[in-house]
DOZAGU-298214 format. One line per field, with one value per residue (C-alpha): residue in one letter; x, y, z. Coordinates in pm, whole numbers, plus 50000, padded with zeros to 5 digits. Layout:
DOZAGU-298214
code c(A,...)
east c(X,...)
north c(Y,...)
up c(Z,...)
//
This chain:
DOZAGU-298214
code c(M,K,T,M,K,N,I,L,A,M,A,L,L,P,V,L,G,A,L,T,A,C,S,V,D,D,E,Q,M,D,N,R,V,P,I,T,L,S,G,T,T,L,T,I,T,E,T,R,A,N,A,D,T,A,L,N,K,D,Y,I,E,V,G,Q,T,V,K,V,S,V,R,N,T,G,S,N,S,W,T,D,Y,A,Y,M,A,A,A,G,G,E,L,T,P,P,T,T,P,P,F,Y,P,I,N,G,A,H,V,D,I,V,A,Y,S,P,S,T,A,T,S,T,F,S,V,L,P,D,Q,T,S,N,N,S,F,M,A,S,D,L,V,Y,A,N,A,L,D,Q,E,K,S,T,T,A,I,P,L,Q,F,E,H,K,M,S,K,I,V,V,N,V,T,A,G,S,G,V,S,E,I,Q,S,V,T,L,L,N,I,Y,P,D,V,T,F,N,P,A,T,G,A,V,G,S,A,T,G,T,K,T,P,I,I,I,V,N,N,N,H,T,A,A,V,V,G,A,A,A,I,P,S,Q,T,L,I,G,N,M,L,A,I,V,T,D,I,G,T,A,T,Y,A,I,D,S,K,T,F,E,A,G,R,V,Y,R,L,N,I,S,V,G,R,A,Q,V,N,T,T,T,Q,I,T,G,W,T,E,G,G,V,L,S,Y,H,N,T,G,S,P,F,L,T,F,T,V,N,G,V,S,F,N,M,I,F,V,E,G,G,A,Y,S,M,K,Y,I,N,T,K,I,S,D,W,K,Q,D,N,E,V,T,L,T,G,T,L,S,D,Y,Y,I,Q,Q,T,E,C,T,N,A,V,Y,K,A,V,M,G,S,I,P,S,V,S,D,Y,V,A,D,H,F,P,V,N,G,V,T,W,A,G,V,T,A,A,S,T,G,F,I,D,R,L,N,E,L,V,A,D,Q,L,P,A,G,M,K,F,K,L,P,S,E,A,Q,W,Q,F,A,A,Q,G,G,N,K,R,Y,Y,H,G,T,E,Y,T,Y,D,Y,P,G,A,G,T,A,E,F,V,A,V,Y,G,K,T,S,L,W,W,V,A,W,K,G,P,N,E,L,G,L,Y,D,M,S,G,N,V,W,E,L,C,Q,D,N,Y,T,I,Q,T,S,G,D,K,G,H,D,Y,V,D,T,S,S,S,S,Y,R,A,V,R,G,G,C,F,S,N,N,I,E,W,M,K,I,G,T,R,G,F,L,Q,P,T,D,D,W,T,A,A,L,G,F,R,L,A,L,Q)
east c(53681,53869,53657,53631,53879,53475,53296,53218,53390,53070,53024,52915,52776,52674,52438,52269,51949,51709,51721,51959,51864,51798,51403,51386,51298,51472,51247,51264,51613,51567,51328,51555,51646,51977,51982,52210,52310,52506,52573,52820,52939,53022,53243,53492,53889,54093,54488,54717,55090,55324,55136,54887,54638,54328,54081,53776,53688,53366,53351,53427,53835,53974,53968,53739,53451,53099,52805,52472,52163,51911,51542,51188,51002,50755,50969,51155,51466,51775,52031,52375,52640,52983,53111,53448,53546,53743,53929,53705,53436,53290,53197,53258,52956,52965,52965,52661,52500,52115,51849,51482,51217,51054,50705,50730,50788,50996,51296,51455,51851,52110,52448,52749,53100,53306,53135,53235,52987,52753,52519,52791,53032,53351,53629,53984,54225,54502,54381,54754,54709,54451,54320,54254,54070,53816,53788,53653,53452,53106,52912,52550,52299,51939,51731,51372,51039,51235,51019,51203,51404,51705,51847,52090,51911,52113,52247,52382,52602,52625,52887,52764,53059,53244,53608,53840,54170,54476,54722,55052,55389,55677,55721,55968,56197,56070,56224,56034,55652,55653,55293,54927,54654,54340,54202,53887,53713,53371,53443,53146,52778,52500,52437,52114,52186,51830,51763,52151,52033,52316,52288,52471,52860,52952,53230,53563,53716,54021,54281,54285,54622,54649,55035,55268,55654,55673,55983,55895,55819,55483,55226,54873,54667,54282,53999,53656,53506,53120,52932,52991,53050,53402,53516,53868,54188,54136,54482,54834,55111,55448,55749,56161,56131,55823,55420,55204,54839,54555,54215,53850,53575,53319,53261,53005,53102,52869,52813,52905,53100,53500,53656,54005,54264,54559,54827,55188,55375,55636,55832,55601,55332,55556,55467,55213,54767,54655,54287,54183,54044,54023,53830,53712,53446,53452,53081,52814,53050,52683,52492,52200,52060,51681,51836,51934,52336,52381,52192,52345,52223,52282,52327,52373,52521,52782,52691,52772,52733,52571,52653,52388,52472,52258,52184,52198,52372,52739,53028,53268,53582,53628,53944,53898,54142,54186,54076,54393,54651,54482,54640,54504,54376,54173,53955,53633,53337,53024,52742,52400,52197,52147,51899,51967,52142,52321,52677,52844,53123,53394,53507,53244,53484,53509,53291,52987,53030,53088,52752,52565,52725,52845,53213,53449,53656,53946,54321,54486,54643,54365,54082,54069,53748,53870,54039,53823,53676,53865,53845,53495,53355,53062,52890,52876,52822,52522,52365,52001,51890,52242,52446,52563,52342,51974,52076,52141,51860,51635,51796,51764,51450,51286,51565,51548,51382,51046,51064,51489,51737,52105,52288,52640,52675,52684,52995,52845,52727,53063,53275,53020,53032,53423,53476,53282,52933,52780,53052,53347,53561,53722,53568,53868,54080,54181,54225,54023,54280,54252,54076,54224,54391,54398,54771,54873,54769,54904,54676,54369,54480,54622,54880,55219,55205,55297,55009,54632,54539,54257,53930,53952,54338,54375,54160,53798,53713,53472,53146,53348,53396,53702,53932,53736,54139,54356,54312,54095,53939,53557,53293,53020,52697,52770,52895,53211,53246,53465,53314,53288,53209,52789,52517,52366,52076,51904,52064,52268,52456,52569,52367,52514,52623,52939,53088,53301,53207,53337,53548,53663,53912,54269,54435,54697,54936,54889,55106,54968,54834,54561,54464,54270,53907,53822,53994,53809,53910,53724,53692,53504,53211,53370,53704,53809,54168,54243,54327,54311,53942,53655,53342,53109,52719,52465,52121,51861)
north c(86113,86420,86616,86823,86913,87201,87282,87308,87245,87106,86732,86815,86509,86574,86288,86248,86108,85813,85523,85496,85571,85210,85243,85595,85676,85878,86141,86197,86223,86613,86623,86421,86624,86513,86452,86656,86632,86805,86720,86774,86574,86900,86689,86764,86775,86543,86508,86177,86182,86366,86391,86669,86398,86462,86219,86341,86601,86824,86660,86305,86215,86306,85952,85724,85599,85671,85413,85588,85409,85511,85384,85525,85597,85294,85054,84779,84804,84995,85099,85172,85380,85450,85818,85913,86187,86487,86789,87015,86749,86725,86360,86299,86092,85726,85730,85625,85834,85828,86061,86142,85903,86108,85988,86209,85955,86066,85937,85775,85780,85661,85726,85570,85543,85302,85182,84817,84807,84522,84408,84304,84635,84558,84807,84751,84555,84802,85177,85301,85457,85754,85503,85240,85478,85602,85200,85195,85488,85407,85726,85719,85979,85965,86158,86048,86099,86351,86508,86609,86972,87156,87248,87005,86801,86822,86501,86507,86235,86127,85933,85544,85475,85641,85808,85747,85988,85917,86170,86022,86166,86047,86113,86072,85781,85728,85858,85688,85557,85290,85197,85251,84968,84980,84647,84477,84630,84451,84499,84420,84540,84472,84823,84837,85028,85124,85286,85356,85177,85016,84737,84667,84572,84215,83990,83898,84108,84249,84498,84754,84912,85307,85374,85145,85152,85513,85614,85977,86124,86210,86046,86063,85807,85716,85440,85449,85146,85051,85196,85033,84998,84928,84813,84645,84697,84895,85056,84959,85166,85006,85203,85170,85034,84837,84836,84991,84902,85159,84975,85158,85106,85136,85381,85409,85532,85652,85663,86027,86143,86181,86073,86215,86101,86251,86046,86078,85759,85778,85522,85409,85336,85091,84716,84805,84860,85212,85367,85586,85907,86241,86195,86499,86471,86636,86696,86532,86499,86446,86760,86772,87131,87141,87404,87305,87178,87485,87619,87682,87994,88016,88364,88359,88060,88093,87860,87956,87786,87947,87730,87727,87858,87755,88073,88094,88259,88380,88540,88706,88851,89180,89355,89748,89917,90277,90507,90738,90559,90223,90008,89707,89890,89716,89396,89333,89099,89115,88878,88825,88611,88506,88366,88105,88266,88148,88278,88243,87948,88126,88504,88634,88536,88768,88487,88559,88952,88985,88740,89015,89337,89252,89383,89365,89610,89424,89510,89382,89120,88946,88919,88548,88374,88207,88499,88691,89015,89283,89695,89706,89978,89966,90193,90041,89706,89799,90097,90081,89890,89962,89763,89427,89302,89458,89356,88968,88962,89081,88827,88512,88640,88288,88099,88285,88108,88260,88572,88602,88820,88857,89086,89174,88996,89162,89181,88936,88706,88689,88635,88382,88191,88248,88095,87758,87872,87618,87350,87538,87321,87550,87924,88023,88047,88369,88225,88097,87812,87689,87356,87024,86893,87257,87304,87620,87971,87837,87581,87811,88134,88349,88594,88739,88715,88998,88915,88737,88393,88253,88151,87806,87777,87677,87452,87511,87597,87348,87499,87417,87816,87962,88223,88327,88453,88631,88655,88989,89214,89147,89439,89375,89569,89718,90113,90120,90234,90113,89878,89846,89521,89452,89257,89313,89150,88959,89001,89338,89555,89879,90149,90417,90754,90690,90788,90446,90088,89736,89513,89172,88891,89077,89050,88893,89091,89101,88987,88709,88938,89034,88712,88678,88626,88915,89168,89467,89715,89997,90221,90504,90344,90493,90360,90051,89979,89782,89413,89405,89452,89205,89086,88720,88729,88649,88517,88572)
up c(81851,82037,82246,82331,82202,82170,82051,81828,81483,81291,81144,80869,80684,80330,80301,79947,79982,80082,79865,79574,79180,79072,79187,78989,78648,78419,78393,78745,78814,78771,79104,79316,79667,79805,80214,80391,80773,80964,81343,81610,81975,82102,82340,82606,82559,82658,82527,82525,82624,82507,82142,82008,81914,82113,82251,82137,81880,81838,81469,81363,81364,81011,80788,81061,80887,80977,80921,80803,80754,80568,80552,80420,80738,80864,80603,80762,80507,80605,80315,80444,80357,80441,80511,80535,80782,80628,80717,80903,81057,80645,80583,80223,80110,79905,79529,79514,79809,79908,79807,79967,79756,79490,79616,79920,80173,80500,80608,80900,80942,81191,81240,81442,81488,81443,81157,81257,81565,81551,81774,82001,82086,82263,82362,82322,82552,82449,82407,82389,82058,81944,81672,81904,82138,81903,81799,82164,82172,82060,81930,81783,81640,81452,81269,81220,81029,80826,80538,80211,80258,80103,80447,80664,80880,81252,81380,81758,81843,82194,82374,82477,82700,82958,82928,83192,83234,83441,83470,83657,83750,83930,84307,84558,84442,84133,83813,83533,83461,83260,83227,83301,83335,83401,83595,83606,83312,83195,82820,82637,82580,82328,82087,81883,81567,81485,81823,82000,82299,82467,82769,83041,83062,83091,82949,83119,83324,83144,83163,82977,82873,82811,82877,82724,82709,82853,83017,83174,83477,83346,83135,83043,82934,82881,82793,82675,82864,82911,83222,83507,83869,83973,84317,84405,84232,83925,83871,83796,83738,83645,83714,83729,84102,84080,84040,84240,84289,84330,84463,84509,84746,84469,84187,83905,83586,83326,82972,82821,83085,83173,83494,83570,83832,83924,84115,84216,84274,84524,84650,84921,84678,84505,84605,84815,84748,84749,84764,84513,84597,84413,84048,83917,83635,83337,83293,83005,82692,82491,82431,82706,82700,82579,82239,81954,81972,81699,81381,80996,80835,80449,80268,79922,79896,80192,80526,80888,81188,81537,81862,82149,82429,82776,82990,83368,83665,83628,83872,83614,83615,83393,83409,83287,83077,83137,82875,82934,82827,82712,82984,83189,83538,83799,83805,83914,83962,83769,83872,83668,83478,83079,82906,82633,82329,82025,81911,81593,81592,81408,81370,81085,80769,80464,80274,80514,80524,80159,80069,80306,80168,79816,79931,80225,80409,80483,80429,80124,80261,80428,80209,80121,80221,80513,80697,80968,80814,80930,80934,81012,81253,81484,81332,81008,81128,81370,81124,81072,80768,80552,80820,80807,81083,80963,80596,80704,80947,80635,80385,80631,80755,80644,80811,81121,81450,81559,81753,81729,81510,81477,81703,81838,82189,82500,82702,82921,82658,82491,82800,82932,82593,82596,82940,82818,82945,83159,83044,83183,83404,83632,83720,83851,83560,83352,82996,82754,82716,83095,83071,83065,82728,82606,82700,82616,82455,82140,82134,82101,82076,81790,81950,81980,81569,81282,81113,81123,81066,80921,81163,81318,81266,81645,81844,81973,82352,82551,82355,82020,81970,81790,81794,82132,82234,81982,81623,81582,81860,81823,81869,82160,82170,82508,82543,82737,83078,83361,83533,83953,84121,84163,84023,83668,83670,83369,83023,83114,82820,82927,82744,82951,82798,82683,82356,82357,82250,82403,82194,82363,82273,82184,81838,81683,81750,82161,82417,82655,82897,82638,82614,82924,82906,83109,82908,82774,82523,82352,82060,81879,81658,81360,81434,81204,81381,81000,81061,81441,81436,81308,81517,81570,81602,81888,81793,82063)
//
């Protein structure tokens, strides 16, 4: 699993039904309804040394098998199915999939990976490869007492293991890091596939290799281990001049959390034992907010996802752009609070726009379904009755949660989501891609290009949102005025008399400076900016 790397691509599990066709009369076959599932882990991104492969994903890794078990609610008989993860997080169902029973019985569904997990689960002693890491990263989801439905049942995968990430650099007198090993790890737990319950860590204390045969000055290694408290020696780092051992007074590693440790190994540490300090905890990996992790809407056969964003207090840097010459100007700090809301996982695509409006305004080079719709105007998207948003709200009225409607995000909502919401790592960073594992701007942002790219071509941020930096500028609900520092209260939207509207995120042709999260742009309501302008939806 990679994590989020995170968002939120979504794990889409098109499962097909409860119990197989063998018990169904041929005359009733047409009445069967397939069970479709959708799920996410909404986890945190951590990258392995010298590789682009990530340790966790917000969907199941391509090629990985997920075991799905289905039964009629109240029955003691489970039927197992194997799903194969495909590109984009989809899980391909088996040749003979399950269906809802025709008699109207409800169904229970459990899903977990690795599919080989049994009542006793053990992590691997060698986790130097991504495959061995994933095989040690037990994730689980269930959906119980589900009635027949043609809409997707959301699955929320929870991580049952703890993640330890170690960053090692060569210090004074050391040239190479050759291996990194976790020491004294209890590797075993009991696992109940029906409930997802995991027992206490047991077994023989085992070394877990996380880096091996490496001969560079810096490495990053990671391991998935059962939740446990470690005391004493827990880390051995082999260098070109000897071995450094690190001990810990007492540290509890909880399931579903990432723990990072940065160590510089110098000559003074080699052949000695050093106390470990300075852990950084990455936060809860499994989704822990009260709202649904995401919602899927379907309009005229085209589906899109909305990611849940838990609200709260914020302090955010806004970078004003001068109206006189469209250059970045002063930086100010705005504070306030936000209610919970949802935001679209990707920029609105041509496919979704066409499903609502019947045609697209996009320029001729970028009309494929998976490109962001472009060439829109603020006035056209928000126009009463005839605009995209009002038409969408009408078309999906029966799918909307009570009291909620689609709209453009406010600037505060857009920026809060872009910087990772309450999942954000470092609250002082400037860029969407400044979180552990993201690497460089190239990881998440389409910028400095001569052309537009399709949505989700780059990686997601902590919330599982794509293209929050670059690709197309995104319309916001607010009017544009030069902001000054201050408190904006609750759910602030700029409704001043300005004739300009705010846009955020930069576009494919901008340089890196325009990828800063707080950078603000502006336009007239009727400006379209051709391929450089699009939008994503909010739901509240």
